[in-house]
C-alpha positions as CSV (number, residue, x, y, z in Angstrom):
1,X,21.9,-15.7,2.0
2,X,25.3,-15.6,0.3
3,X,24.2,-13.7,-2.8
4,X,27.7,-14.3,-4.2
5,X,26.9,-13.7,-7.8
6,X,25.3,-10.4,-7.1
7,X,28.3,-8.6,-5.6
8,X,28.9,-6.6,-8.8
9,X,25.2,-5.7,-9.3
10,X,24.9,-2.3,-11.0
11,X,21.2,-2.0,-10.7
12,X,19.0,-2.6,-7.6
13,X,15.3,-2.7,-7.3
14,X,13.8,0.3,-5.5
15,X,10.8,0.4,-3.1
16,X,8.7,1.7,-6.1
17,X,6.2,3.7,-4.1
18,X,5.7,7.3,-5.1
19,X,4.5,8.2,-1.6
20,X,7.9,7.2,-0.1
21,X,10.3,10.2,0.2
22,X,13.3,10.3,-2.1
23,X,15.8,10.3,0.7
24,X,14.2,7.2,2.2
25,X,14.5,5.3,-1.1
26,X,18.1,6.4,-1.6
27,X,19.0,5.4,2.0
28,X,17.4,2.0,1.4
29,X,19.7,1.5,-1.6
30,X,22.8,2.7,0.3
31,X,21.9,0.3,3.1
32,X,21.3,-2.6,0.7
33,X,24.5,-2.0,-1.2
34,X,26.5,-1.7,2.1
35,X,25.1,-5.1,3.2
36,X,25.9,-6.6,-0.2
37,X,29.6,-5.7,0.1
38,X,30.1,-6.3,3.8
39,X,29.8,-10.0,4.4
40,X,30.5,-10.0,8.2
41,X,27.7,-7.5,8.7
42,X,25.4,-9.5,6.5
43,X,26.1,-12.7,8.3
44,X,25.6,-10.9,11.6
45,X,22.2,-9.8,10.4
46,X,21.2,-13.4,9.6
47,X,22.6,-14.5,13.0
48,X,20.4,-11.9,14.7
49,X,17.5,-13.1,12.6
50,X,17.9,-16.6,14.1
51,X,18.3,-15.3,17.6
52,X,15.3,-12.9,17.4
53,X,13.2,-15.7,15.9
54,X,14.0,-18.0,18.8
55,X,13.5,-15.2,21.4
56,X,10.1,-14.2,19.9
57,X,9.0,-17.8,19.9
58,X,9.6,-18.4,23.6
59,X,9.0,-14.8,24.9
60,X,5.7,-13.1,25.7
61,X,7.2,-9.6,25.3
62,X,6.0,-7.6,22.4
63,X,9.5,-6.1,22.0
64,X,11.0,-9.4,21.0
65,X,8.3,-9.9,18.4
66,X,8.7,-6.3,17.0
67,X,12.5,-6.8,16.7
68,X,12.1,-10.1,14.9
69,X,9.5,-8.7,12.5
70,X,11.7,-5.7,11.7
71,X,14.6,-8.0,11.2
72,X,12.6,-10.1,8.8
73,X,11.4,-7.1,6.8
74,X,15.0,-5.9,6.5
75,X,16.3,-9.3,5.2
76,X,13.4,-9.8,2.8
77,X,13.8,-6.3,1.4
78,X,17.6,-6.9,1.0
79,X,17.0,-10.1,-0.9
80,X,14.2,-8.8,-3.1
81,X,16.1,-5.6,-3.9
82,X,19.2,-7.5,-5.1
83,X,17.7,-10.6,-6.6
84,X,14.1,-9.9,-7.4
85,X,13.2,-13.2,-5.8
86,X,9.4,-13.2,-5.2
87,X,9.6,-16.2,-2.7
88,X,10.8,-13.7,0.0
89,X,7.2,-12.5,0.4
90,X,5.7,-15.6,1.9
91,X,8.2,-15.8,4.8
92,X,7.6,-12.0,5.4
93,X,3.8,-12.3,5.5
94,X,4.1,-15.4,7.7
95,X,6.4,-13.6,10.2
96,X,4.1,-10.6,10.4
97,X,1.1,-12.8,10.9
98,X,2.9,-14.8,13.7
99,X,3.4,-11.5,15.6
100,X,-0.3,-11.7,16.5
101,X,-1.4,-13.6,19.6
102,X,-2.8,-17.1,19.0
103,X,-6.4,-16.9,18.0
104,X,-8.7,-18.1,15.2
105,X,-8.3,-14.7,13.6
106,X,-4.5,-15.5,13.3
107,X,-5.4,-18.9,11.9
108,X,-7.5,-17.2,9.2
109,X,-4.6,-14.8,8.3
110,X,-2.1,-17.6,8.1
111,X,-4.3,-19.6,5.7
112,X,-4.7,-16.4,3.7
113,X,-0.9,-16.1,3.4
114,X,-0.6,-19.8,2.3
115,X,-3.4,-19.3,-0.2
116,X,-1.8,-16.1,-1.6
117,X,1.5,-17.8,-2.2
118,X,0.0,-20.2,-4.7
119,X,-3.2,-18.5,-5.9
120,X,-1.3,-15.4,-7.1
121,X,1.1,-17.3,-9.5
122,X,-1.9,-19.4,-10.6
123,X,-4.0,-16.3,-11.5
124,X,-1.0,-14.7,-13.3
125,X,-0.6,-17.8,-15.4
126,X,-4.3,-17.6,-16.4
127,X,-4.3,-13.8,-17.0
128,X,-1.0,-13.6,-18.9
129,X,-0.5,-17.0,-20.5
130,X,-4.1,-17.8,-20.9
131,X,-5.4,-21.2,-22.1
132,X,-2.2,-21.7,-24.2
133,X,-0.2,-21.9,-21.0
134,X,-1.6,-25.5,-20.6
135,X,-0.1,-26.5,-23.9
136,X,2.7,-29.1,-23.5
137,X,5.2,-26.8,-25.3
138,X,5.2,-24.5,-22.3
139,X,6.6,-27.0,-20.0
140,X,8.9,-28.4,-22.7
141,X,10.5,-25.0,-23.2
142,X,11.1,-24.7,-19.5
143,X,12.7,-28.1,-19.3
144,X,15.0,-27.3,-22.2
145,X,16.1,-24.1,-20.5
146,X,17.0,-25.9,-17.3
147,X,18.3,-29.2,-18.7
148,X,21.8,-28.7,-17.3
149,X,20.4,-28.2,-13.8
150,X,18.1,-31.2,-13.8
151,X,18.8,-33.5,-10.7
152,X,17.2,-36.6,-12.2
153,X,18.0,-36.8,-15.9
154,X,15.7,-39.8,-16.4
155,X,12.7,-37.8,-15.1
156,X,13.7,-34.9,-17.3
157,X,13.8,-37.2,-20.4
158,X,10.5,-38.8,-19.5
159,X,8.7,-35.5,-19.3
160,X,10.5,-33.9,-22.3
161,X,9.4,-36.9,-24.6
162,X,5.8,-37.0,-23.4
163,X,3.6,-34.1,-24.6
164,X,0.6,-35.7,-22.9
165,X,2.4,-36.0,-19.6
166,X,3.5,-32.3,-19.9
167,X,0.0,-31.1,-20.6
168,X,-1.3,-33.2,-17.6
169,X,1.3,-31.6,-15.3
170,X,0.4,-28.1,-16.5
171,X,-3.3,-28.8,-15.8
172,X,-2.3,-30.2,-12.4
173,X,-0.2,-27.1,-11.6
174,X,-3.1,-24.8,-12.3
175,X,-5.4,-27.1,-10.3
176,X,-3.0,-27.0,-7.3
177,X,-2.4,-23.3,-7.4
178,X,-6.0,-22.1,-8.1
179,X,-8.0,-24.9,-6.5
180,X,-6.3,-27.3,-4.1
181,X,-4.4,-24.7,-1.9
182,X,-7.3,-22.1,-1.9
183,X,-9.5,-25.0,-0.8
184,X,-8.2,-24.4,2.7
185,X,-10.0,-21.1,2.9
186,X,-13.0,-22.5,1.1
187,X,-13.5,-25.2,3.8
188,X,-13.0,-22.8,6.7
189,X,-16.4,-21.0,6.8
190,X,-18.4,-24.3,7.1
191,X,-16.1,-25.6,9.9
192,X,-16.3,-22.3,11.8
193,X,-20.1,-22.4,11.4
194,X,-20.2,-25.9,12.9
195,X,-18.0,-24.8,15.8
196,X,-20.2,-21.7,16.5
197,X,-23.2,-23.9,16.8
198,X,-21.7,-26.7,18.8
199,X,-19.4,-24.6,21.0
200,X,-16.7,-27.2,20.6
201,X,-13.3,-27.2,18.9
202,X,-12.8,-27.8,15.2
203,X,-12.0,-31.5,15.6
204,X,-15.8,-31.9,15.2
205,X,-15.0,-30.9,11.6
206,X,-12.0,-33.2,10.8
207,X,-12.4,-32.5,7.0
208,X,-10.2,-29.4,7.3
209,X,-7.5,-31.2,9.3
210,X,-7.3,-34.1,6.9
211,X,-7.4,-31.7,3.9
212,X,-4.5,-29.7,5.4
213,X,-2.4,-32.8,5.5
214,X,-3.3,-33.5,1.8
215,X,-2.3,-30.0,0.8
216,X,1.1,-30.3,2.5
217,X,1.7,-33.6,0.7
218,X,0.5,-32.2,-2.6
219,X,2.7,-29.1,-2.3
220,X,5.7,-31.1,-1.2
221,X,5.3,-33.5,-4.2
222,X,4.9,-30.5,-6.5
223,X,8.1,-28.8,-5.4
224,X,10.0,-32.1,-5.3
225,X,9.1,-32.7,-9.0
226,X,10.2,-29.2,-9.9
227,X,13.5,-29.7,-8.2
228,X,14.3,-33.1,-9.7
229,X,13.4,-32.1,-13.3
230,X,14.7,-28.5,-13.4
231,X,17.0,-28.1,-10.4
232,X,14.9,-25.1,-9.2
233,X,14.3,-25.4,-5.5
234,X,11.6,-23.7,-3.4
235,X,12.5,-25.2,0.0
236,X,12.0,-21.9,1.9
237,X,8.6,-21.6,0.3
238,X,7.7,-25.2,1.1
239,X,8.8,-25.1,4.7
240,X,7.1,-21.7,5.2
241,X,3.8,-22.9,3.8
242,X,4.0,-26.1,5.9
243,X,4.6,-24.1,9.1
244,X,1.8,-21.7,8.2
245,X,-0.7,-24.5,7.7
246,X,0.4,-26.4,10.9
247,X,0.2,-23.2,13.0
248,X,-3.1,-22.3,11.5
249,X,-4.5,-25.7,12.4
250,X,-3.3,-25.3,15.9
251,X,-5.0,-21.9,16.2
252,X,-8.2,-23.2,14.6
253,X,-8.6,-26.5,16.5
254,X,-7.4,-25.6,20.0
255,X,-10.2,-25.0,22.5
256,X,-8.2,-22.5,24.4
257,X,-7.6,-20.3,21.3
258,X,-10.3,-17.5,21.3
259,X,-12.0,-16.3,18.1
260,X,-10.2,-12.9,18.6
261,X,-7.2,-12.0,20.8
262,X,-7.9,-10.7,24.2
263,X,-8.7,-7.0,24.7
264,X,-5.1,-6.1,25.4
265,X,-4.0,-7.4,22.0
266,X,-7.1,-6.9,19.9
267,X,-6.3,-3.5,18.5
268,X,-2.8,-4.6,17.6
269,X,-4.0,-7.8,16.0
270,X,-6.6,-6.0,13.9
271,X,-4.0,-3.4,12.9
272,X,-1.9,-6.2,11.6
273,X,-4.6,-8.5,10.2
274,X,-6.7,-6.0,8.2
275,X,-3.8,-4.4,6.1
276,X,-2.2,-7.8,5.6
277,X,-5.4,-9.4,4.4
278,X,-6.3,-6.5,2.2
279,X,-2.7,-6.4,0.8
280,X,-2.7,-10.1,0.1
281,X,-6.1,-9.9,-1.7
282,X,-5.1,-7.0,-3.8
283,X,-1.7,-8.6,-4.6
284,X,-3.3,-11.8,-5.7
285,X,-5.7,-10.3,-8.2
286,X,-3.8,-7.1,-9.4
287,X,-0.3,-7.1,-11.0
288,X,1.3,-4.7,-8.6
289,X,5.0,-4.0,-8.4
290,X,5.3,-2.0,-5.2
291,X,7.2,-4.0,-2.6
292,X,6.1,-6.0,-0.7
293,X,2.5,-6.1,-1.9
294,X,2.9,-7.9,-5.2
295,X,2.0,-11.4,-6.4
296,X,4.4,-14.3,-7.0
297,X,4.2,-13.8,-10.8
298,X,6.6,-16.6,-11.7
299,X,6.6,-18.6,-15.0
300,X,3.4,-17.0,-16.3
301,X,4.2,-17.0,-20.1
302,X,3.0,-19.6,-22.6
303,X,5.3,-21.1,-25.2
304,X,4.4,-18.6,-27.9
305,X,5.0,-15.6,-25.6
306,X,8.4,-17.1,-24.5
307,X,9.4,-17.6,-28.1
308,X,8.4,-14.1,-29.0
309,X,10.4,-12.6,-26.1
310,X,13.4,-14.7,-27.2
311,X,13.3,-13.7,-30.9
312,X,12.6,-10.0,-30.3
313,X,14.7,-9.2,-27.2
314,X,17.2,-12.0,-26.7
315,X,18.3,-13.4,-30.1
316,X,17.8,-10.2,-32.1
317,X,20.1,-7.2,-32.5
318,X,17.8,-5.0,-30.4
319,X,17.9,-4.5,-26.6
320,X,15.9,-2.2,-24.2
321,X,18.2,-0.6,-21.7
322,X,17.7,1.5,-18.6
323,X,19.1,5.0,-18.8
324,X,18.8,8.4,-17.1
325,X,18.5,11.9,-18.4
326,X,22.3,12.2,-18.8
327,X,22.8,9.0,-20.8
328,X,19.6,8.9,-22.9
329,X,21.2,10.3,-26.0
330,X,20.4,9.0,-29.5
331,X,23.6,8.0,-31.3
332,X,25.6,7.3,-28.1
333,X,27.7,4.1,-28.2
334,X,26.9,1.7,-25.4
335,X,29.5,-0.7,-24.0
336,X,28.8,-4.5,-23.8
337,X,28.8,-4.2,-20.1
338,X,26.0,-1.7,-20.1
339,X,24.0,-3.9,-22.5
340,X,24.2,-6.7,-20.0
341,X,23.8,-4.9,-16.7
342,X,21.2,-2.3,-17.7
343,X,19.1,-4.7,-19.8
344,X,15.6,-3.8,-18.7
345,X,14.1,-7.1,-20.1
346,X,16.6,-9.1,-18.0
347,X,15.6,-7.3,-14.9
348,X,11.9,-7.1,-15.4
349,X,11.6,-10.7,-16.6
350,X,14.2,-12.3,-14.3
351,X,15.9,-13.6,-17.5
352,X,17.8,-16.8,-16.9
353,X,19.1,-19.4,-19.4
354,X,17.3,-17.5,-22.1
355,X,13.9,-17.9,-20.4
356,X,11.7,-15.1,-19.2
357,X,10.3,-16.3,-15.9
358,X,8.7,-13.2,-14.2
359,X,5.8,-10.9,-15.2
360,X,6.4,-7.3,-14.4
361,X,3.2,-5.4,-15.3
362,X,4.8,-2.0,-16.1
363,X,7.3,-3.5,-18.5
364,X,5.1,-6.1,-20.2
365,X,2.2,-3.8,-20.7
366,X,4.3,-1.3,-22.5
367,X,6.2,-3.9,-24.5
368,X,3.1,-5.9,-25.4
369,X,2.8,-8.8,-27.7
370,X,1.8,-6.8,-30.7
371,X,4.9,-4.6,-30.2
372,X,7.2,-7.7,-30.1
373,X,5.6,-9.2,-33.1
374,X,6.1,-5.9,-35.1
375,X,9.7,-5.9,-33.9
376,X,10.4,-9.4,-35.1
377,X,9.0,-8.4,-38.5
378,X,11.3,-5.4,-38.7
379,X,8.8,-2.6,-37.8
380,X,10.5,-0.3,-35.4
381,X,7.7,2.2,-35.0
382,X,5.8,0.0,-32.5
383,X,8.9,-0.5,-30.4
384,X,9.6,3.3,-30.4
385,X,6.1,3.9,-29.1
386,X,6.7,1.3,-26.4
387,X,9.7,3.1,-25.1
388,X,7.5,6.2,-24.5
389,X,5.2,4.0,-22.4
390,X,8.2,2.6,-20.6
391,X,9.4,6.1,-19.7
392,X,6.0,6.9,-18.2
393,X,6.2,3.8,-16.0
394,X,9.9,4.3,-15.0
395,X,9.4,8.0,-14.2
396,X,6.3,7.3,-12.1
397,X,7.3,4.2,-10.2
398,X,11.1,4.6,-10.1
399,X,11.6,0.8,-9.8
400,X,15.3,0.7,-10.5
401,X,18.3,2.6,-9.2
402,X,22.1,2.6,-9.5
403,X,23.5,0.5,-6.7
404,X,26.4,2.8,-6.0
405,X,24.6,6.2,-5.8
406,X,20.9,5.4,-5.5
407,X,20.2,7.6,-8.5
408,X,17.0,6.5,-10.3
409,X,17.2,5.0,-13.7
410,X,14.1,6.7,-15.1
411,X,14.5,6.5,-18.8
412,X,14.3,3.6,-21.4
413,X,16.5,3.4,-24.5
414,X,16.5,1.1,-27.6
415,X,20.0,0.0,-28.6
416,X,20.9,-1.7,-31.8
417,X,24.0,-3.8,-32.7
418,X,25.6,-2.9,-36.0
419,X,27.8,-5.0,-38.3
420,X,30.9,-4.2,-36.3
421,X,29.2,-5.7,-33.2
422,X,29.0,-2.3,-31.5
423,X,25.8,-1.1,-29.8
424,X,24.3,2.3,-30.3
425,X,21.2,4.1,-28.9
426,X,18.7,4.5,-31.7
427,X,15.6,5.7,-29.8
428,X,14.6,7.1,-26.5
429,X,11.4,8.1,-24.8
430,X,10.4,11.6,-23.6
431,X,11.8,13.3,-20.6
432,X,9.2,14.0,-18.0
433,X,8.1,17.7,-17.7
434,X,8.8,19.2,-14.3
């Protein structure tokens, strides 16, 4: 809400959809930058969010719901554009789903939102980190990075000194994200089938109700452990998920809740439910980057990948920077401020405490693990080729823009530090042909 440390942000994340007109994308950046530097307006927006939420909750008018949904979309876009926080998506999906009238269809959509918020990071861990993500060194590196922020040092020490416990927790994390939470949807068909045959409410199938309580407790314990050992908090995620599960159970177990909304609201409900469900499914299994349909791709790297990223793009004398056509000139000296603020790896990987915590498909596919290995060994040819691939991604998706002007940063440059501690551009990609 306060975003204090982002006041001087040079780069903001763009909508990233080629189908969105350029003037709309620039206006979105102007609007976001204006909110960032105008605290009274920003706080007023959050106050309006609280008021519109309460109004939409107690009012039957569609206008109140539309106002609240639009307000939520604005805030979530603002936060993601500035911070890159992926946990803004779950509250956004939940708010859109809650704009539907109470029905079992809405209960299904809410459970899909909850499932997506854990299944997508679990799948990214499996697809990116692979089986090595379960190695204890993966958790140990994360603990080392966040040691200063640990809320319970005794717990941090216990985990850090126990490889077996770290491996067990890694396995438990994947089980929770890919099994326990999605189990809510897996149990739903059998319960709905029982209800269809009996004509009664879902209490005749108490398994789903008891299981939902178990999921809330498991998720709460999961986030509490993360907070105590690393200081990372996901309270908004936790409360959103708990509310989603609770509301879904009300929709699915209340006799007065119809299977579908009444005829007056059916078209509107389907208009919301179908795109939201399709978007959630696609975002869970595909590494998209277009806001807001992308997965929560957090902490996906195994320990070997994290070490490779550190040695090649953090501890080395090479950086990959964002540029544009005017600044992408080989031999140009780059200031230390530019090296920090335009660092593409920092933005694409949400770099914090020397740890890469987010997977961005366009960046990490271009700068793949073979490229990084070659870079560490002193072979620059692979990195130069990667910059060409990065240019293709940047010029197609336009994911980053200057905060002050909205101008897209559509080029990638390799900069190298010399013996005098100065940085110079040593390679660029190719300018797109008009």
